[in-house]
N, C-alpha and C positions, 0 to 999 in steps of 0.2 A: 225563701228556700231555693237552693240551686236546682236547676232542671237536670234530667238524666243526661242530656247532651253536655251540659257544663261539667257534670261529674266525670264523664268520660274524658273530657279535655284536661281535667286535672289528674285523674288516676293514671291514664296511659303514660304520659311523660315521667311521672314519679315512679311508676312501676318499672319502666325501662331503666331508669337510673338505679333503682334498687337492685335489679338483676345484674347490671354491669358491675356494681360495687361488690356484690357477693361473689361473682365469678373471678374478679381480679384481686381480691384480698389475698395477702400472703398466706401460704400454707405452713410455713416453718414456724418454729417456736420463737418467742421473743424473750430476751433477758428481762426478768421481772423486777430487778433491783435498780434503784436510782442512787447514785453515790457521787461525791465530789471530793477531790483531793483536799486535804486539810480539814475535813469535817469528820465527825464520828460516824461509824457504821451503825445505822439505826435498826438493822434487822438482826435476826437470830444468827448465831455463829455459823459460818459458811464453810463447808468441807467440799473438796473437789469430788464430783460424781464420776469423773473419768480422767484418764491421763491427758495432759495437754502441755504444749510447749509455752514458754514465756517469750512473747514476741518483743523484739526491740522497738523502742519508740522511733519516730521519724528523726528526732534530734540525735539519738544514738547512732542511727544508720548514717546520717549526714556527717557526724563527727568521725566515724570509722572510715567513711569514704574520703573525708578530708585528709585523714592521716595517710591513707593509701596513696593519695595524690602526691604527697611529699615523699613517699617511699617508693616511687616508681623505679623499677629496675631497668637501666638502659640496655638497649639491644644493639649489638655490633656484628658486622659481617667481616669475617677473616678473608683478606684479599691475597690469594696465592700469586696473582698476576703481578701485583706491586712488588712483592718480595722477589719473585723470579727475575723480573726485569732489572731491578736495581742490583741484584747479585751478579747478573751477567755484566752489567756496566762496571761493577767494582772489579771484576776479573780482568778488565781491560785497562785499568788504571796503572800509571807508571809509579809504582811504590817499591820497586826493588824486591828485596827479600821479605818485606813486610806484607806484600800483597796477599799471600795465602793466609796469613794470620788475620788480616782484616776481613777477608771473605768468610773465614770460618767463624769469627766473632759475630759478624753481621747475620750469618745464617742462624746462629743460635738465638740471637736477639729477635729476629723476625719469626722464628719458630714459636717463641712464647707470645709474641704479639706486641705491637707498638700502637699506642693511641695518642691523639693530640693532647697537649698539655691541658686545654680547657674542656676536653671531651667528656670527662667524668662528671662535669658540673652542668652540662647542657640541659638536663632534664629535671634537676632537683636543686634546691637551695643548698643542700649539704651533699658532700660526696658520698655516693652509695658504697656499701661494703662489698657488694657483689655485682657482677654484670653478666649478661648473656652474650656468648660468642657463637655465631653460626659458622661451622666449618664442615664442608662436605654435606650440605643440606641437613645438618643436625646441629641444634642449638644446645649448648651446655652451659650451665651456670658455673662461673669461676670467681674466686675471690679477686678483688681488684688489685690486691697486692702481688698477684702472680703475673701481671702484665706490666709492660713498661710505658711510662709516659715518654713523649719524644725527648724531653730534656734528660730524663733518666737513661734512655737508651743510648744517647750520644755520650753521656758520662761513662756508661758501662763499656762502650767500645774504646773510648780513650784510655780507660783504666786497663783493659785487657792488653792493648798494644803497648802501653807504657811499661808493663811488666816484662815484656820481651825485648824492649829497645830502650836505649838510654838517650836517644835523640829527642828533639823538641817535636813530639808527635802531633800536638795540637796545631802548630804552625804548618806542619806537613799536610795534615788533613784539610785545613782550610785552603791551602794552596792547590791541593789536588782535587778538591771538591768532594771529599769523602762524606762530609756531613750532609751534602745535598742528596746523597743516595740513601740516607737513612731517614725515611719518612714514615708516617703512620700507615700501617697495613690493617688496622682495625677501624672500620668505617662505621660511624654512628648511623643507625637506621631509625629515624624519628617516627616514621609511619608505623613500623612494626612495634616500636616501643609503646606508642599510644594504644595500638590495638591490643597488645598483650595486657596493658594496664587496665583498659576498659573491660576486658574479659575477666580479669581478676576482681575488678570492682563489683561486677554483677554477680560474682560468686560469693559475695559477702553473705554470711549466714543471717537470716532474718530473726533467728531466735538466740536467746542467751541463757537458756536454762530449761528445766523440765519439772513439772509437778505431777506427782503420782496420784492415782485415785485414792480418795480417803484422806489426803493430806489437808491440813488446816490452811485455809486461805486468809480468813479474817475473823476475829472474834467480835461478838456483840459489844458495842460501845468503844471499840478500838479506833484510834485515829487513823484515817486513811492517808498513809504516807505516800510518797512517790513510788516506792517499791511495791506497796500493797495495791496502789492504783494500777500500776503496770501489770501486776498479776491478775487483777480483776478485769482489766481490759482484755487480756489474753483469754481468760476464761469465758468472757462474754462473746468474744469473737469465735471461739471454737464451739460454744454452746449454740449460737444462732446459725452457724454454718453446718454443723454436723448432727445436732440433736433434732430429731423429728418431734412432731406433736405427741406429747405423752398421753393424752386422753384418747378416747375413742373417736373414730371419724365422725360419728353422729354429733358428738359434743362440739367438735371443731366447726361443723356446719351450723349448729345452733348458735355458737358464739359469733360467727361471721354474719349470720342473718340478723342477730340482735344489734350488732354494731352498725350494719348497713341500714337497718330500719331506723335506728336512732338518728343517723345522719340525714336520711330522707325526711323524717318527721321534723327535724330542726329546719330543714330547707323549706318545708311547707309552712311551718309556723312563722318563720322569718318574713315570709310574704304575707301571710294571713293577718298578722298583727300590725303590718306597716302599710300595705296597700293591696287589699284583697281583690280589687278590680283587675289586677294583673292576670289573675286566673282566667279572666274572660276574654282576653285579647291575645294578639300574637306575641306579646312580650314574654308570656309564660314559657312556651316551648323554647324560645330563644334563650331565656334565662337558664333553663335546664341544660341546654346544649353547652353554654359557657361553663356552667358548673361541672359538667361531665368532662369537658376538655381538660380542666385542671385536675380533677380528681383521678381520671383515668391515667393521665400522664404521670401523676405522682405514684400511683399504685404500680404501674409498669416499671418505672425507673427504680423503685424500691426493690423490685425483684432483680433487675438487671445490674445496675450500678448506681449507688446512692450519690456518688459524686456528681453525676449528671443532673441532679436536682438543682444544682446551682445555675445551670444553663436555662432552666425553665423560666420563661417570663411570666411569673405569677402575677406581677403587677398589671400585665396586659388584661387579665380578666376583670380587674377593677375598672379599667378604662372602658372595656367593652360594655360593662354593666352601666357605667355612668353615662354613656352616650344616649341611652334610652330611658333611664330611670332616675328617680330622685335619690339623693344620698341616704335617706332614711331606709331605702331598700338596698342600696349598694353595699352599705357597711355590713349588715347581718348576713347577706348572701355571700359576700366575699369571705367572711369569717367561716361560714359553713363550708365553702369551697376549699379552705385551707385545712379543714379537720383531718382528712386522710394524711396530710403531711405531718400534722401534730401527732397523730395516733401511731403511724406505722414507721416513720423515719427514726433512725437511731438518735439523731440530734433534732428531733421533732420540735421540742419546745423552743430551741434557739432559732431554727428556721421559721417557725410559725411567727414568732415575735418580729423577726427581721422583715419578712415579706408582708406582714400585716401593716407595720409602720410605713414601710416603703410604698405599699399600695395606697394608703391614705394620703401620703405626701404627693404621690404621682397624680391622684385625682385632683388635688388642690393645684398643683403646678400646671396641669393640663388645661385648666381654665384660662391661663395666661399665655401658655406656649403650646398652641395646638395647630398651628398652620405651617405647612411646608417644613423648612429646615428647623423651625423653632421646636419641633418635636424632639430634636436631638438634645435641646436644653433640658426638656423633661427627662430624657433618658439619663443625662449626666447628673441631674438632681437625684434621680432614683438611685443611681450607682453610689453617689456620695452618702446617701442615707444608709444603704446596705453596707457599704464599707465601714462607716462609723459604728454601726450596730455590731458588725462582725468583730471589729477591733475591740469594742467594749467587752463582748463575750469572751474574746481571746485573752484580754487582760485579766478577766476574772477566772481564767482557766476553765471555762465551761465548754470550750471546743478545742480541738487539736487540728494539726495539719499544717501544710506549707502555706504560710500567709500569702505570699505573692501569687501562688497558683490559685488560691481561693479568690483573691481579689480579681485576678484575670478572668476567672470563670464568672464572677458576678458582673464584671464589666461587659462581657460578651452577652450575658443574659439580659442586661439592661438595654443593650443595643437591639437585641431581638424584639424587645417591646415595640420599638419604632418599626422594625422590619415587618412584623406581623400585624401591625395596626390596620393596614389597608384591608384586612379580611373583614373589617366592619362593614365595608361597602357591599361585600358579597352577602353577609348576613342580612343587611338592610333590604336587599332585593329578595332574598330567600323567604324572609319572614314578614315582608311588607311593613317594615318599621320606618321610623323617621329619625334621622340623625340631624345635627345642626346644619350640615352642608346640604342635605336634602330639603330642609325647611327653607333655606335661602333660595334654592331652585324653585320651590313651590310658590314663593312670594314674588317671583318674577312675573310681572303682569303681561309680558310678551309671550307667555306660553300659550299653546293653541286653545286650551280649554277656556282660559280667561279671555282670550281674544274673541272667542265665540260668544261668551257672555256679554262682552262689550257691544258686539254687533247686534245681538238679538234683544238684549235688555240693557240699553245704555244707562237708564236711570238706576237700575239695580247695581250696575257696575260702579257708578259714582257713589252710591250709598255704601257699597262694600269698601271702597277706598277710604271714605270718611270714617267708617267704623274701624278700619284697620289702623288709621292714624290715631284715633281716639283710644283704642284699646292698647295700643303700644305704650302710650303715656301711662295708662292705668297699670299695666303689667310691670313696668319699670318701677312704679311707685311702691308696689307691694312685693317686689322681688319674685314675680312669676316669670315663666319662660316667655320672653317677648317674641322670639322668633316663632314659637309654636302658636301663640295666640294671634299673631299677625296672619299666619297662614290660615288658621281657622276662620278669621274674619273675612279673608278674601274669598273663601269658598262656601261660607255658611248659607248663602242664598242662591247657590248655583242652580237649584231646581226651578227658579223662577223663569229661566229662559225657555222652558217648555211651554209656558203660557204667560208671556211678559205683560200683555195688556190687562191681565187680572189685577195688577198691582199699580197703585196710584203713582209711584215714582216713574212709571213708564207711560203714563197717559199722554205725554207729549208726542208719542208715536201716532196717536189718533188725530185725524185731520180736524181742523178748526172750523169746518163748514157746517157744524151742527150735528155731526154724526153722534149717535148715542154712545155713552160710556159703556164699559164692559158690564158693569153690574146693574145697569138700568133695566128695570123690569124683572129682575131675578129675585127670588125669595131669599131671606136671610140664610136659610139652611143651605141652599145651593151655593150662594156666595161664600159661605164659610167653608164648605167642602172644597171649593176650588182654591181658596186661599190656603187651607191646611195641606192640600196636596203637594205644595211646593217642597215640603219637607221630605216626603217619600220619594218624590221625583229627584230631589237633590241626592239622596242616598243612592238611588239607582244610577244616576249619572256618575257619581263619585266611584262607585264600585266598578262601573264599566271602564272608567279610566284608571283603575287600580290606584286610587288615592289611598293613603294609609288609614288604618282604622282610627287613629288618633284624630285625624282631620274629619272623618265621617262622624265621629262622636260630637263634634261641634255642630254639625248639621242637625243631628238628632236632639241636641240639648239647647240650642240657642233660643227656642221658645218654651222648652221644658214641657210641662203639662198645663200651660196656661190656656185661656180661651181667646177666641177672636172677639175681643171686647166690643168693637163697633157693631158687628152683626148680631152678637148675642143680645146686646142692649136693644137693638132694633127689634129683634125677635120678641123680647119681653114687652116692649112698648106696644107691639101688635097683639098682645094677649097670649103669647106663647107660654108653655108649661115649663117652669124652671127645672123640672125633673129631667128634661131633655137636654140638659147642659152638655152631655157627652158628645152631641153632634157638633158642638162648637169648640171642643177641647182638642188641642194638639196631642196626638198619640206618641209624643216623644219621650225622652228620658230627662229626669231632673239632673241639673248640673252636679257633678261630684268633685270637681277640682276648682281651684281658684281661677284658673284660666277660663274655664267654661262659665263661671259666674261673671267674670269680667266681660266676656263677650255678650252674654245675655243682657247685662245692664247697659253696655255701650250701644248695642243694637237698638234697644228700646229708647234710650236717651237720644240717639242720633235721629231716629225716625220721628219721635214725638216732638223734638225741639223745633221742627219746622212749623209747629202750630203756635209757638211762643209769640206773644204780641208785645211783651215788655222785656227789655234787656237790662235788668238791674240785678245787682248781687242778691237782693231779696227774692226776686222772681226765680233766678237760677237755683237758689237754695231750696225754695219750696218745690220747684219742679223736680229736682233730683231726689229730694227726700220722699216725695210722693211716689215716684217710680220704684225706689228701693223698698219702701214700706209695702207697696202693692205686691211686689214679688214675694216678700217675706210672708205677708198675710195669706198668699196662695200656697205657701209651703214649698216654694221652689228651692229654698236653701237647706231643706231638711237633711239631705245627704251630702252636702257640700263640705269639703275640707277647707274651711275658711273661718277665721276668727272674727270676733266683733270689731277688734281694732283694725283689721285689714279691710273690713267693710267700711269703717269710718274713713280710712285713707282713700278708698275708691270713691266715696261720695265727695270728699274734698277735692280730689283730682278732677272729677267730672265737672264740678262747679267752676273750678279755675279754667278748665278747658273751654267750657261754654262762654265764660267771660272773655277769653282771648279771641274766640272766633266771632263773637258778636259785640266787639268793642265799638264805642262811638267813633264816628269819623267827622272830620271837619267839613262843613259845607262851604265849598269854594264859590265865591261870587261870580256871576256871569260877567263876561267882558262887555263893556259898553260898545255899541256899534256907532261909529262916527258917521255922521250924515255926509253924504257926498255933496 
C-alpha cells in the first residue's frame, strides 16, 4: 500500500496538470460534424442557423490573384517638360512656311500623349486596354487607343504636314531632325504600377456568395461535392468564430472538467500499467512537466492561431521522455500528451497521426544520431516523415492549405527539435535525473568521489571495477542499459569507505606484523551490523554528493533483503536463535529492474569467485547456478522485471566470463643458468 507521502507525490502533480487543462481549454463551440468531400453526408439534413458568407478556397483566391497579375494596369506620368522643351526646339527649326504647321501638329500630338512603342507591353504579356496617366498630380484612367505610340505619333505628324504640302515631307523631316523632337512624353512608372497592383490584389473579396438563415446546406445522404464542401467549410468557420457555447456556463465547466479528468486519468494509467515505480522517484514530476509543456502549448495555440501548431516540436517531448524512461512508458505517455491536439484542433486527427508517427521515428533515429551535428540528421528524418504524412493526407484531400507553406512550417518545427533539445540538461539538474551523457560522466573513475573511494578503500575500488566490467557484459547480453548498470556498479559499495577495514577486500591495509583483523573478538551480531551499515552509509554519501536516485537505488538493492551469510551461519553454530535472523538481514529493497538484478548477481559472483579452487567449465556452471538459485530461494527476484529466458542468458554470460578470466596459462620453463 502506498504511504501518505507517496500519495501526495502522485496527487499534487496530477492535480496541477488537471487544473491547468481545465483553465486553458477552449471556451468557444466546436463544429460537431465530420465530413469529407466525395463522401455522403451521414447526419440529418442541415439548415443554416444564421446568415453567413461563402468563403473562397485558397485555390480560388490564388487563381484570382494570378489573373490580376496578368491584368495589371500600367501607370504613366505625363511629362510637360519634354513636350515644352521639344516644342521650343521645333520653333527654331528652318522649315520655312511649314514650321508653324509642324509645331501645331506636334502640340496636338503631345497633348494627347506619346508612349514608347514597347511601353504598353512592359507589364503584361498582352497589351492592356486601359492605362493610368498622371497629370497635374491626378491619375486618370484612359483607353490606350486615345494615346499615341511613338511610331503612330510620327506617322500622324507626317500625315498632317503632307496634307498641306506637296513636297517630300519625310525627307525634309529627317534632314531637319523633326522626328528627333517627337519623343515619348508618357513615362512608364514601374514602381507605382506594382504598388497599385498590389493594393488591388489585396482588395480581392474573400467571399463568393451568401447563405441566408434557414437555407438548406446539405441533405441527409447527399454526396458532399466541392460546392457543398465549400459551403460547409464556410459554415464551420463562422460557427466556431461567432457562435458562443449554446448550453449553460455550468454545463461548459462540467464538460471541460470531465475531458481534463479523462486525460489526467489516462496519464496516470499509462504509467501505472507500465512502470508504477516512476511514481516514487523524480521521473514522475519530470514526466508531468513534459506532458504539460506540450498540452499547454497546444491549448494556447488553438486559441491564438492553429497554423502555429505546425511549428511546435511535438517530437521533442518523445525524445525528452526517451532520455530517462523505457519505450514502454514513452509511447503511451506521448500519446496522452497529443490528446489535446487530437481533441481541440480542427485538423486534430491528421496532426495527431502525423506527429505520433514522426515522434516514434524520431525516438528510433535518435538512438543512432544523437551526438553533436548528428542530431540534425534526426531532425531531417523527422521532417521527411512529417512531409510524407502530410502529402499523403493532402492527396486524400483530408487537409487543405498552401503545400509549400505547410512544408516550410514543418521543416522549421523539426529544426526546433534540435534547438530545444539542450533543455534536457536543465531538466536533468532540476529533477536530479540521469541522461546518457551524465551516466558517462558518472562512470569516469577520475571524479573526486571515486578517487576518494580508491584512496580509502582500494580493495573495494578494485572490486567495483571488476563488477563494472562483468555487469557490462551481462547488460549487453540481455539488452539492458549498459551505461546505467556500469554507473551503478561503480558506486554500489561507496559506503565501505567509511569503514574500509571491516571488509575483507581491504585487509591488505592491515599491517602484516600480527595485528588483529577487524572482526577478531567481535560477536557475529556486531560484525553483521558493521557489515550491513555500508548500505546506509552508501545512501548517505550518495545523497550528500547529489547522486541521482537511479544510482542510489543500486546501493539499496545490490544486497536486496539477503542476510550476511557468513556471520549468520556463525551465529547459528554458536547456538543462536534462528528467529533473530532480522539482525543479520540487509534492510534494503529487492531489485525491480533487470539492471538491478544483473548488478546483484555480478556483485555476488565476483566476490565469491575468489574462493574457487577449481577452474573448469563444470565448476563455473555449478558455482553460478548455486548463486542464482540461492537468490531466487530467498525471494530476491519476486518484484523484478525480468524473464526466465533473460535469467538464463545472465547465467550463461557469467559462466563464460569466469572461464575467460580464469583460463589456463602455459607454464614457462625456467632458463638454465650456465656455470661460470
